[in-house]
N, C-alpha and C positions, 0 to 999 in steps of 0.2 A: 412467324407463329402469331396467331391472333391473340388479342388481349384477353378475350374471354376464356381461352384455353389455359391461361396462366392463373386464373382465379382458383381459390380453394373452395370446392363445392361444399365441404363440411362447414366452413366458416360462413359462407354465403347463406346456408340454411339457418344459421343461428344469428343472422344479422337483425339488429334491432337498435336503431340510432337513438331513440329516446332512452331506453334502458342503459345503453352504452354510455350516454352522456352522464347519467346519474352515477354510474360506477366510476367514471373518470373523476368526477368531483370528489367522491369518497377516496379514490386512489391518491389524489393530490393532497388531501388533508392527512391521510394515514401515512404516506411516505414522507411528507414534510415533518410531521411530528416524530416519526421514527428517526429521521436524520438528525433533527435537532437534539433529541434525547441521546442518541448515540455519541455525537461529537461533544455534547456538553458534559457528559459524565466524567471523562478524564480531565477536561479543562477545569471543571469546578472541583472535582475530587482530589486534584493535586494538593489542595490545601487541607485535605483530611488524611489522617494517618493511614487509615485502612485502604484508601484508594490512591495513595501516593505512588509516583512512578517507580519508587524503589521497593515497593511492597510485592510480596509473592502473589497477592490477589490480582494486581495489575498485570504482572507477567503472565499469569495463567489466562486472564481474559484477553490479553493481547495475542496469545497463542491461538485461542479460539477464533479471534478475528482474522488472524493470518490464514488459518485454515479456510475460513469463509472466502477470503479474497483469492486464495489459490484455486479453490473449486470454481469460483466465478470465472477465472481466466480459462482453466482447462475445460470444464464441463459445459459452461454456459456460453461464454463469448466466442471461444474457438469453434464450438459446435455450431453456433448461430452463423458465424462467418463462413464455415464450410457449407452449411445448408444454403445460404444466400448465393455463394459463388458457384454452386453446383446446380442451381435451379434450372429446370428445363426451359425457362423463358430466355435464358442467356444463350448466345451463339456458342456452338461447340468449340470454335477457335477464337481466342486462346484458352478459354476458361476451363475446358475439360481436358486440355493437353498438358497441364502443369498443376502441381499442388500449391496453388496460390495462398490459401489460408495459412498453412504452415510457414510458407516463405515470408509472408508479411509479418507473422508473429515473430519469426526469427529476427527479421530486420528491426522490428520494434524493440526487441530485447537488447540487441547490440547497440542500437542508438541510445537506449536508456542507460546502458553501461557507460557509453561515451559521455553522455550528459552528466551522469552521476560522478564520473571521474573529473571532468572539466569543472563542474560546479564545486566539487570539493576543493580542487586546487585553487580556484578563484577565491572562495571564502577563506581558505587557509592563508593565502598571501595577503588578502585584505586584512584579516585579523592580525597577521604577523606584523604588518606595517603599523597597525594601530598600537601595538604593544611592544614595538621594537626598541626597548631601552637596553643599555649596557648590562643592567642587572639580569634582564630576561635572557639576553643573548648568552650570558655566562652560564646559564643552566643547560645549554645545548651541548651535548657530547656526541661522540661517534663510537661505533663498535670497531673491532678489528677488521682488517680488509679481507680476512678469510671467511667472512660470513657468506652464505649462499646467495644472498641478494645484493652483495656489494656493500655499499656504505648505507647504514641505516641510522637515521637520526633518532635520538631519544630526548624527549622533553619531560622533565620532572619524573624520570623513571618510567615513562610510558612511551610506546611506539605509536606513530600516527596510525589511527584506526582502532586503537584500544580505548574503550569508553569507561566512564566511571562505573564502579561496581563490577568490573570485570567484563563488561560488554565489549563486543568487537565487531567492526564492520568489515565486510569482505575485501574492500580495497586495501586494508591494512593487514590482511591475513598472512601474506607471504613474508612481509617484513617481520611480523610478529613471530612466525615460525622460526625464522633465522635468529631472532633476538631471544627466543624462549630459552634455548639451552644455555645462554650466557647469563641471563638475568633472573629467571624464575625457577624456584625450587619445584620439584615434582611431587605428585602424590599428595598424601595427607599434609606434608610440610608446606606444599603450595597453598592448600586450603587454609591452613593455620596462618600462613603469611598474609593471605588475603584478608582474614579477619583482623590481624594486627594492623595492617595498612589502613583498614577502614577506621579502626579506633584512633590511629594516629591522625588521619585526615580530619576526623570529627573534632579532635582536640585542637588541631592546628587551625581549623576554621574559627574557633572561638578565641584563639589567642591573637589572631591577626585580622585586620579589617581591610584587606586589600582586594576584596572581590574574588573573582574566579582565578584559579590557577591555570597554568598552561594546559594541563590534561583536561580540565573541565571545558576549556575553550575548544579543544579539538573535538570533544564529545558533542558540544553544542553545534559546532560546524556541521558535523555529520547529520545531526537531527534536522538542521535547517534544510540541507539538500534533500534528505530523504522525505521530509514532509511535503516539500514543494513538488517533487517528482511523483510521489504517491497521489497527491491531489490532482495532478495532471492526468494520471492514468485513470483515476476514479471518475473525474469529471467527463473525460472523453467518452467513456462508455455509458455514463449516466444520461448524457444527451441522447444517444441512440436508443437506449431503453425507454426513455420518456417519449420520444417521437414515435417509436413502434407502438407503444400502448395508446398514445393519443390519436393516431390515425386509424386505429382499429374500431370497427363498428360492431364487433361481435362480443356480447356479454360472456359467451363461452370462453373467450380468450382473456378478457379483462379480469373476470372474477378470481381465478386462481393467481393471477399476477399481483393482485393487491397484497395478499398475505406474503407471497414470496419476495416481492420487492421491498416491502416494509422490513422484513427480517434481514434481507440483504443490506438495505440502507443503514439499519441500526448498527450492525457490526462493522461495516465499512467505515461508518462515522466514528465508531469507537477506536478502530485502528488508527485512523487519521488524526483523531483528537489526541491520542496518546503520543503520536509523533510530534504534533504541534506543541503539546505540553512540554515534552522533553527538549524541544528546540528553544523554548523560553522566548518566544517572540514578544514584541510589545503588544499592549492590549488592543490597539487599533488593528494591527496586522492579524492578530489572532481572531478578532471579530470578523474581519473581512474574509479570511480563509474559511472560517466556520460557516458564515452565511452563504458564501459562494457554493460550498459543498451542499448545504441543506436545500438550496432552492433550485439546483441544476435539474434534477429529475422532475420535480413538479413543473418547472418552467418548460421542460421538454414535452411533458404531457399537455400543457396548455397550448404550446405551439402546434403540436400534432393535432389537437382537437380543432384548432382554428383553420388548419389547412387540409383537414380530412376530406372535405368535399372536392378538392382539386388535386390532391396528392394521390398518386397511384403507386402503392408499395410493391406492385408486381411488375413495374416497368423495368427494363434492363438497366437503365441509369440508376434507379433507386436501389436495385439489388446489388449492383457493383459497389456503390458508395457504402451501403450498409455492410456488405461483406468485408470490404477493405477496412473500414473503421472498427468493426467487431474484431477482426484478426489483429489489427494493430493494438487495440485495447487489451486483447488477451496476452500479447507478448509483454506489454508494460506491466500488467498485473501479475503475471507469473514471475517475472524478474523481481518485482518489488516484494512479492510474498516470500520467495525463496531466499533472496539475497539480503534485503534490508530489514525484513521482519523476522523470518525464521532463523537464518544463519547467524544474524547478529546476536540473537538471544540464546539459541541452542548451542552455539559453539563457545559461549562465554565461560570464564572460570567460575563465575557465580553459579551457573547451571550445573557444571561438572562437580561442584563441591556440595551440592544439595540434592540428595537422592530423591527426597519427597517432592521437591520442586520439579525435578526431571519427570517423575511419574505423572504428576498433575499436569504439567505443560504438554507432554506428549499426548496424554488423554484428551486434553482440551483441543489440541491441534487436530487430531484425528476426528474428534467429535464435530468440530466446526466444519471441517472439510466434508465429512460424511453427510451432515445435515444439509449443507448447501448443495451438495451433489444430488441428494435425494429429491430436492425441490424440482429438479429437471423432469421428474415424472409428471408433475402438474404444470410446470411453466417452462 
């Protein structure tokens, strides 16, 4: 098939390199500012009571950002991957003989699960060695052997996977379920117990100056892994988005993308900034991660602009690479949104004990997903 038959006649009719270059400069500035603002708010706001990571406002805003990321994976990235890998410029075999986009997204989700689990185990062992004193080891108990998951270790009254404030990560859910009937009261008593435990922990923290407890360490470990994997998923598709915008010479394509990508970048930054804030990295690590996120899409636009004259986005190789990377990014983002952002908060005891927070969080989740999905009409 000739290269000319692969071109989009609609976009070629709107081709204007001079106008496109001006819009790309505007896009770089707008997306950079949106990314910086999005990731900076939770990092700076953690020192402010109304934006602290323990506050309801933060939980609701994080739910909105989770909806944005979920819609990005399902509606935008997976759709773009399917479009690229089903393009008529590609040979029918093997690309039209198998649903590759869904397959690559599935593989990415499974690999992300594996990395999530291995990373958690690594940081848990590393932290365990660092604090492996006889006093700490004496706090470790075990449940009866008749629990559904076998032997479940409990540290400071918590199971691995349960976070401060009642949050819980998916890796610890099975163990938590087996432990639940032994250790946690149900219904209103459980919620009252959660409030009493919070008060006890608050008083305990003022009475002793020994830093983090074991439960807080486990929570911190989860946030370390989650923030790093989330950044990997966001950065991987941000590069593709930036390159796609940068190589375009059509103002008709670029103009709607500026607003859509700025909105998208802001809330992805907010979700990532929240995870980084909860992980409590050192200042240097936090700054590096924040800057790396903020500059990725603008850098992709700059690279795309530089190679626009020699790069053919309709070539079979470019379409295959774009389709595979979009599909892989979709799998990573869907996994991170559902498992590490939504499930971790929405299945927590804190959420189940606060009906107003439930309503607000679900509303913000659906609002974020709906708004991001609706952007597919224009971008």
